[in-house]
PDB file of N, H, CA, C and O in Angstrom:
ATOM      1  N   UNK A   1      44.112  29.051  47.846  1.00  0.00           N
ATOM      2  CA  UNK A   1      42.827  28.666  47.301  1.00  0.00           C
ATOM      3  C   UNK A   1      42.231  29.870  46.592  1.00  0.00           C
ATOM      4  O   UNK A   1      42.184  30.971  47.139  1.00  0.00           O
ATOM      5  N   UNK A   2      41.782  29.646  45.378  1.00  0.00           N
ATOM      6  H   UNK A   2      41.820  28.751  44.934  1.00  0.00           H
ATOM      7  CA  UNK A   2      41.229  30.723  44.568  1.00  0.00           C
ATOM      8  C   UNK A   2      39.709  30.606  44.519  1.00  0.00           C
ATOM      9  O   UNK A   2      39.169  29.501  44.456  1.00  0.00           O
ATOM     10  N   UNK A   3      39.030  31.731  44.549  1.00  0.00           N
ATOM     11  H   UNK A   3      39.469  32.628  44.600  1.00  0.00           H
ATOM     12  CA  UNK A   3      37.575  31.761  44.478  1.00  0.00           C
ATOM     13  C   UNK A   3      37.115  32.992  43.729  1.00  0.00           C
ATOM     14  O   UNK A   3      37.907  33.897  43.464  1.00  0.00           O
ATOM     15  N   UNK A   4      35.827  33.032  43.383  1.00  0.00           N
ATOM     16  H   UNK A   4      35.184  32.297  43.598  1.00  0.00           H
ATOM     17  CA  UNK A   4      35.271  34.141  42.622  1.00  0.00           C
ATOM     18  C   UNK A   4      34.631  35.150  43.566  1.00  0.00           C
ATOM     19  O   UNK A   4      33.757  34.806  44.362  1.00  0.00           O
ATOM     20  N   UNK A   5      35.077  36.398  43.469  1.00  0.00           N
ATOM     21  H   UNK A   5      35.787  36.677  42.823  1.00  0.00           H
ATOM     22  CA  UNK A   5      34.499  37.479  44.260  1.00  0.00           C
ATOM     23  C   UNK A   5      33.389  38.133  43.435  1.00  0.00           C
ATOM     24  O   UNK A   5      33.650  38.667  42.357  1.00  0.00           O
ATOM     25  N   UNK A   6      32.158  38.093  43.937  1.00  0.00           N
ATOM     26  H   UNK A   6      31.946  37.660  44.813  1.00  0.00           H
ATOM     27  CA  UNK A   6      31.031  38.644  43.200  1.00  0.00           C
ATOM     28  C   UNK A   6      31.032  40.176  43.207  1.00  0.00           C
ATOM     29  O   UNK A   6      30.460  40.795  42.310  1.00  0.00           O
ATOM     30  N   UNK A   7      31.655  40.783  44.191  1.00  0.00           N
ATOM     31  H   UNK A   7      32.119  40.280  44.920  1.00  0.00           H
ATOM     32  CA  UNK A   7      31.706  42.236  44.252  1.00  0.00           C
ATOM     33  C   UNK A   7      32.737  42.795  43.258  1.00  0.00           C
ATOM     34  O   UNK A   7      32.464  43.764  42.550  1.00  0.00           O
ATOM     35  N   UNK A   8      33.933  42.164  43.217  1.00  0.00           N
ATOM     36  H   UNK A   8      34.154  41.377  43.792  1.00  0.00           H
ATOM     37  CA  UNK A   8      34.987  42.597  42.293  1.00  0.00           C
ATOM     38  C   UNK A   8      34.799  42.010  40.890  1.00  0.00           C
ATOM     39  O   UNK A   8      35.336  42.532  39.913  1.00  0.00           O
ATOM     40  N   UNK A   9      34.022  40.908  40.801  1.00  0.00           N
ATOM     41  H   UNK A   9      33.585  40.484  41.594  1.00  0.00           H
ATOM     42  CA  UNK A   9      33.744  40.200  39.554  1.00  0.00           C
ATOM     43  C   UNK A   9      34.986  39.612  38.888  1.00  0.00           C
ATOM     44  O   UNK A   9      35.103  39.615  37.663  1.00  0.00           O
ATOM     45  N   UNK A  10      35.909  39.109  39.702  1.00  0.00           N
ATOM     46  H   UNK A  10      35.814  39.107  40.698  1.00  0.00           H
ATOM     47  CA  UNK A  10      37.106  38.428  39.209  1.00  0.00           C
ATOM     48  C   UNK A  10      37.472  37.296  40.166  1.00  0.00           C
ATOM     49  O   UNK A  10      37.042  37.285  41.319  1.00  0.00           O
ATOM     50  N   UNK A  11      38.275  36.339  39.675  1.00  0.00           N
ATOM     51  H   UNK A  11      38.625  36.349  38.738  1.00  0.00           H
ATOM     52  CA  UNK A  11      38.792  35.285  40.544  1.00  0.00           C
ATOM     53  C   UNK A  11      39.982  35.831  41.302  1.00  0.00           C
ATOM     54  O   UNK A  11      40.869  36.458  40.724  1.00  0.00           O
ATOM     55  N   UNK A  12      39.993  35.583  42.621  1.00  0.00           N
ATOM     56  H   UNK A  12      39.272  35.074  43.090  1.00  0.00           H
ATOM     57  CA  UNK A  12      41.083  36.075  43.461  1.00  0.00           C
ATOM     58  C   UNK A  12      41.490  35.006  44.455  1.00  0.00           C
ATOM     59  O   UNK A  12      40.738  34.073  44.736  1.00  0.00           O
ATOM     60  N   UNK A  13      42.688  35.158  44.977  1.00  0.00           N
ATOM     61  H   UNK A  13      43.300  35.916  44.748  1.00  0.00           H
ATOM     62  CA  UNK A  13      43.195  34.259  46.011  1.00  0.00           C
ATOM     63  C   UNK A  13      42.511  34.610  47.334  1.00  0.00           C
ATOM     64  O   UNK A  13      42.495  35.774  47.735  1.00  0.00           O
ATOM     65  N   UNK A  14      41.946  33.605  48.013  1.00  0.00           N
ATOM     66  H   UNK A  14      41.958  32.660  47.688  1.00  0.00           H
ATOM     67  CA  UNK A  14      41.255  33.835  49.282  1.00  0.00           C
ATOM     68  C   UNK A  14      42.242  34.189  50.388  1.00  0.00           C
ATOM     69  O   UNK A  14      43.358  33.671  50.444  1.00  0.00           O
ATOM     70  N   UNK A  15      41.805  35.077  51.258  1.00  0.00           N
ATOM     71  H   UNK A  15      40.899  35.498  51.213  1.00  0.00           H
ATOM     72  CA  UNK A  15      42.583  35.415  52.439  1.00  0.00           C
ATOM     73  C   UNK A  15      41.956  34.650  53.599  1.00  0.00           C
ATOM     74  O   UNK A  15      40.736  34.673  53.762  1.00  0.00           O
ATOM     75  N   UNK A  16      42.762  33.979  54.398  1.00  0.00           N
ATOM     76  H   UNK A  16      43.753  33.960  54.265  1.00  0.00           H
ATOM     77  CA  UNK A  16      42.301  33.169  55.533  1.00  0.00           C
ATOM     78  C   UNK A  16      41.258  32.115  55.131  1.00  0.00           C
ATOM     79  O   UNK A  16      40.155  32.117  55.678  1.00  0.00           O
ATOM     80  N   UNK A  17      41.580  31.209  54.184  1.00  0.00           N
ATOM     81  H   UNK A  17      42.476  31.208  53.739  1.00  0.00           H
ATOM     82  CA  UNK A  17      40.595  30.189  53.800  1.00  0.00           C
ATOM     83  C   UNK A  17      40.381  29.166  54.916  1.00  0.00           C
ATOM     84  O   UNK A  17      41.320  28.773  55.608  1.00  0.00           O
ATOM     85  N   UNK A  18      39.131  28.747  55.074  1.00  0.00           N
ATOM     86  H   UNK A  18      38.368  29.066  54.512  1.00  0.00           H
ATOM     87  CA  UNK A  18      38.776  27.748  56.080  1.00  0.00           C
ATOM     88  C   UNK A  18      37.946  26.659  55.418  1.00  0.00           C
ATOM     89  O   UNK A  18      37.049  26.948  54.626  1.00  0.00           O
ATOM     90  N   UNK A  19      38.248  25.405  55.744  1.00  0.00           N
ATOM     91  H   UNK A  19      38.977  25.171  56.387  1.00  0.00           H
ATOM     92  CA  UNK A  19      37.469  24.278  55.240  1.00  0.00           C
ATOM     93  C   UNK A  19      36.190  24.169  56.052  1.00  0.00           C
ATOM     94  O   UNK A  19      36.231  24.132  57.282  1.00  0.00           O
ATOM     95  N   UNK A  20      35.055  24.118  55.368  1.00  0.00           N
ATOM     96  H   UNK A  20      35.022  24.148  54.369  1.00  0.00           H
ATOM     97  CA  UNK A  20      33.753  23.960  56.014  1.00  0.00           C
ATOM     98  C   UNK A  20      33.004  22.820  55.331  1.00  0.00           C
ATOM     99  O   UNK A  20      33.353  22.413  54.223  1.00  0.00           O
ATOM    100  N   UNK A  21      31.977  22.313  55.995  1.00  0.00           N
ATOM    101  H   UNK A  21      31.693  22.645  56.895  1.00  0.00           H
ATOM    102  CA  UNK A  21      31.134  21.264  55.433  1.00  0.00           C
ATOM    103  C   UNK A  21      29.719  21.802  55.330  1.00  0.00           C
ATOM    104  O   UNK A  21      29.190  22.370  56.286  1.00  0.00           O
ATOM    105  N   UNK A  22      29.107  21.621  54.165  1.00  0.00           N
ATOM    106  H   UNK A  22      29.536  21.160  53.389  1.00  0.00           H
ATOM    107  CA  UNK A  22      27.737  22.079  53.957  1.00  0.00           C
ATOM    108  C   UNK A  22      26.753  21.145  54.659  1.00  0.00           C
ATOM    109  O   UNK A  22      27.137  20.074  55.129  1.00  0.00           O
ATOM    110  N   UNK A  23      25.489  21.549  54.729  1.00  0.00           N
ATOM    111  H   UNK A  23      25.177  22.419  54.346  1.00  0.00           H
ATOM    112  CA  UNK A  23      24.461  20.745  55.383  1.00  0.00           C
ATOM    113  C   UNK A  23      24.316  19.375  54.739  1.00  0.00           C
ATOM    114  O   UNK A  23      24.040  18.390  55.425  1.00  0.00           O
ATOM    115  N   UNK A  24      24.502  19.307  53.425  1.00  0.00           N
ATOM    116  H   UNK A  24      24.727  20.107  52.868  1.00  0.00           H
ATOM    117  CA  UNK A  24      24.350  18.032  52.726  1.00  0.00           C
ATOM    118  C   UNK A  24      25.626  17.190  52.744  1.00  0.00           C
ATOM    119  O   UNK A  24      25.668  16.130  52.120  1.00  0.00           O
ATOM    120  N   UNK A  25      26.665  17.644  53.447  1.00  0.00           N
ATOM    121  H   UNK A  25      26.630  18.505  53.954  1.00  0.00           H
ATOM    122  CA  UNK A  25      27.886  16.866  53.602  1.00  0.00           C
ATOM    123  C   UNK A  25      28.984  17.173  52.599  1.00  0.00           C
ATOM    124  O   UNK A  25      30.067  16.596  52.688  1.00  0.00           O
ATOM    125  N   UNK A  26      28.743  18.053  51.658  1.00  0.00           N
ATOM    126  H   UNK A  26      27.863  18.523  51.585  1.00  0.00           H
ATOM    127  CA  UNK A  26      29.760  18.393  50.663  1.00  0.00           C
ATOM    128  C   UNK A  26      30.816  19.313  51.263  1.00  0.00           C
ATOM    129  O   UNK A  26      30.490  20.193  52.061  1.00  0.00           O
ATOM    130  N   UNK A  27      32.079  19.118  50.885  1.00  0.00           N
ATOM    131  H   UNK A  27      32.343  18.403  50.237  1.00  0.00           H
ATOM    132  CA  UNK A  27      33.134  20.003  51.389  1.00  0.00           C
ATOM    133  C   UNK A  27      33.127  21.343  50.656  1.00  0.00           C
ATOM    134  O   UNK A  27      32.712  21.425  49.500  1.00  0.00           O
ATOM    135  N   UNK A  28      33.587  22.383  51.334  1.00  0.00           N
ATOM    136  H   UNK A  28      33.924  22.317  52.273  1.00  0.00           H
ATOM    137  CA  UNK A  28      33.658  23.714  50.738  1.00  0.00           C
ATOM    138  C   UNK A  28      34.739  24.516  51.445  1.00  0.00           C
ATOM    139  O   UNK A  28      35.230  24.124  52.504  1.00  0.00           O
ATOM    140  N   UNK A  29      35.099  25.636  50.848  1.00  0.00           N
ATOM    141  H   UNK A  29      34.700  25.954  49.988  1.00  0.00           H
ATOM    142  CA  UNK A  29      36.063  26.558  51.449  1.00  0.00           C
ATOM    143  C   UNK A  29      35.443  27.940  51.521  1.00  0.00           C
ATOM    144  O   UNK A  29      34.720  28.361  50.618  1.00  0.00           O
ATOM    145  N   UNK A  30      35.736  28.639  52.608  1.00  0.00           N
ATOM    146  H   UNK A  30      36.323  28.297  53.341  1.00  0.00           H
ATOM    147  CA  UNK A  30      35.222  29.980  52.818  1.00  0.00           C
ATOM    148  C   UNK A  30      36.377  30.880  53.207  1.00  0.00           C
ATOM    149  O   UNK A  30      37.196  30.525  54.054  1.00  0.00           O
ATOM    150  N   UNK A  31      36.439  32.056  52.580  1.00  0.00           N
ATOM    151  H   UNK A  31      35.773  32.345  51.892  1.00  0.00           H
ATOM    152  CA  UNK A  31      37.504  32.996  52.884  1.00  0.00           C
ATOM    153  C   UNK A  31      37.040  34.419  52.674  1.00  0.00           C
ATOM    154  O   UNK A  31      35.843  34.690  52.580  1.00  0.00           O
ATOM    155  N   UNK A  32      38.006  35.332  52.600  1.00  0.00           N
ATOM    156  H   UNK A  32      38.978  35.111  52.677  1.00  0.00           H
ATOM    157  CA  UNK A  32      37.707  36.755  52.451  1.00  0.00           C
ATOM    158  C   UNK A  32      38.485  37.294  51.258  1.00  0.00           C
ATOM    159  O   UNK A  32      39.629  36.901  51.031  1.00  0.00           O
ATOM    160  N   UNK A  33      37.869  38.191  50.498  1.00  0.00           N
ATOM    161  H   UNK A  33      36.939  38.510  50.683  1.00  0.00           H
ATOM    162  CA  UNK A  33      38.542  38.849  49.377  1.00  0.00           C
ATOM    163  C   UNK A  33      39.570  39.833  49.939  1.00  0.00           C
ATOM    164  O   UNK A  33      39.225  40.665  50.779  1.00  0.00           O
ATOM    165  N   UNK A  34      40.825  39.752  49.491  1.00  0.00           N
ATOM    166  H   UNK A  34      41.105  39.077  48.809  1.00  0.00           H
ATOM    167  CA  UNK A  34      41.846  40.659  50.019  1.00  0.00           C
ATOM    168  C   UNK A  34      41.640  42.119  49.613  1.00  0.00           C
ATOM    169  O   UNK A  34      42.156  43.020  50.275  1.00  0.00           O
ATOM    170  N   UNK A  35      40.895  42.364  48.536  1.00  0.00           N
ATOM    171  H   UNK A  35      40.475  41.632  47.998  1.00  0.00           H
ATOM    172  CA  UNK A  35      40.691  43.727  48.049  1.00  0.00           C
ATOM    173  C   UNK A  35      39.521  44.429  48.738  1.00  0.00           C
ATOM    174  O   UNK A  35      39.676  45.519  49.289  1.00  0.00           O
ATOM    175  N   UNK A  36      38.336  43.785  48.701  1.00  0.00           N
ATOM    176  H   UNK A  36      38.210  42.900  48.254  1.00  0.00           H
ATOM    177  CA  UNK A  36      37.134  44.466  49.190  1.00  0.00           C
ATOM    178  C   UNK A  36      36.622  43.936  50.523  1.00  0.00           C
ATOM    179  O   UNK A  36      35.793  44.591  51.154  1.00  0.00           O
ATOM    180  N   UNK A  37      37.088  42.765  50.976  1.00  0.00           N
ATOM    181  H   UNK A  37      37.762  42.232  50.464  1.00  0.00           H
ATOM    182  CA  UNK A  37      36.673  42.230  52.260  1.00  0.00           C
ATOM    183  C   UNK A  37      35.393  41.420  52.227  1.00  0.00           C
ATOM    184  O   UNK A  37      34.884  41.040  53.282  1.00  0.00           O
ATOM    185  N   UNK A  38      34.852  41.144  51.037  1.00  0.00           N
ATOM    186  H   UNK A  38      35.266  41.453  50.181  1.00  0.00           H
ATOM    187  CA  UNK A  38      33.640  40.348  50.899  1.00  0.00           C
ATOM    188  C   UNK A  38      33.958  38.872  51.103  1.00  0.00           C
ATOM    189  O   UNK A  38      35.065  38.431  50.796  1.00  0.00           O
ATOM    190  N   UNK A  39      32.993  38.100  51.620  1.00  0.00           N
ATOM    191  H   UNK A  39      32.094  38.458  51.869  1.00  0.00           H
ATOM    192  CA  UNK A  39      33.181  36.660  51.778  1.00  0.00           C
ATOM    193  C   UNK A  39      33.258  36.000  50.410  1.00  0.00           C
ATOM    194  O   UNK A  39      32.474  36.317  49.514  1.00  0.00           O
ATOM    195  N   UNK A  40      34.206  35.081  50.252  1.00  0.00           N
ATOM    196  H   UNK A  40      34.843  34.824  50.980  1.00  0.00           H
ATOM    197  CA  UNK A  40      34.331  34.265  49.044  1.00  0.00           C
ATOM    198  C   UNK A  40      34.056  32.833  49.465  1.00  0.00           C
ATOM    199  O   UNK A  40      34.580  32.361  50.474  1.00  0.00           O
ATOM    200  N   UNK A  41      33.234  32.147  48.688  1.00  0.00           N
ATOM    201  H   UNK A  41      32.809  32.530  47.868  1.00  0.00           H
ATOM    202  CA  UNK A  41      32.820  30.788  49.014  1.00  0.00           C
ATOM    203  C   UNK A  41      33.060  29.909  47.804  1.00  0.00           C
ATOM    204  O   UNK A  41      32.698  30.270  46.685  1.00  0.00           O
ATOM    205  N   UNK A  42      33.677  28.743  48.030  1.00  0.00           N
ATOM    206  H   UNK A  42      33.972  28.450  48.939  1.00  0.00           H
ATOM    207  CA  UNK A  42      33.930  27.829  46.932  1.00  0.00           C
ATOM    208  C   UNK A  42      33.556  26.414  47.358  1.00  0.00           C
ATOM    209  O   UNK A  42      34.062  25.902  48.357  1.00  0.00           O
ATOM    210  N   UNK A  43      32.670  25.791  46.596  1.00  0.00           N
ATOM    211  H   UNK A  43      32.259  26.206  45.784  1.00  0.00           H
ATOM    212  CA  UNK A  43      32.225  24.434  46.899  1.00  0.00           C
ATOM    213  C   UNK A  43      33.210  23.445  46.305  1.00  0.00           C
ATOM    214  O   UNK A  43      33.640  23.592  45.161  1.00  0.00           O
ATOM    215  N   UNK A  44      33.563  22.438  47.087  1.00  0.00           N
ATOM    216  H   UNK A  44      33.213  22.318  48.016  1.00  0.00           H
ATOM    217  CA  UNK A  44      34.480  21.400  46.639  1.00  0.00           C
ATOM    218  C   UNK A  44      35.916  21.727  46.990  1.00  0.00           C
ATOM    219  O   UNK A  44      36.238  22.861  47.344  1.00  0.00           O
ATOM    220  N   UNK A  45      36.780  20.724  46.891  1.00  0.00           N
ATOM    221  H   UNK A  45      36.518  19.802  46.604  1.00  0.00           H
ATOM    222  CA  UNK A  45      38.228  20.877  47.124  1.00  0.00           C
ATOM    223  C   UNK A  45      38.544  21.437  48.504  1.00  0.00           C
ATOM    224  O   UNK A  45      39.354  22.355  48.636  1.00  0.00           O
ATOM    225  N   UNK A  46      37.917  20.897  49.510  1.00  0.00           N
ATOM    226  H   UNK A  46      37.258  20.152  49.403  1.00  0.00           H
ATOM    227  CA  UNK A  46      38.170  21.371  50.876  1.00  0.00           C
ATOM    228  C   UNK A  46      39.482  20.856  51.409  1.00  0.00           C
ATOM    229  O   UNK A  46      39.848  21.159  52.544  1.00  0.00           O
TER     230      UNK A  46
END
């Protein structure tokens, strides 16, 4: 799963992606940037 890292400012492959559900019921994925360790969050495609 690929997401945008705001710290590195590029799209990267998530490390340890997890499917989560937002408060409004929409699916999302949450992972970690392999380079800097910042959380990467992507809405949809859970």
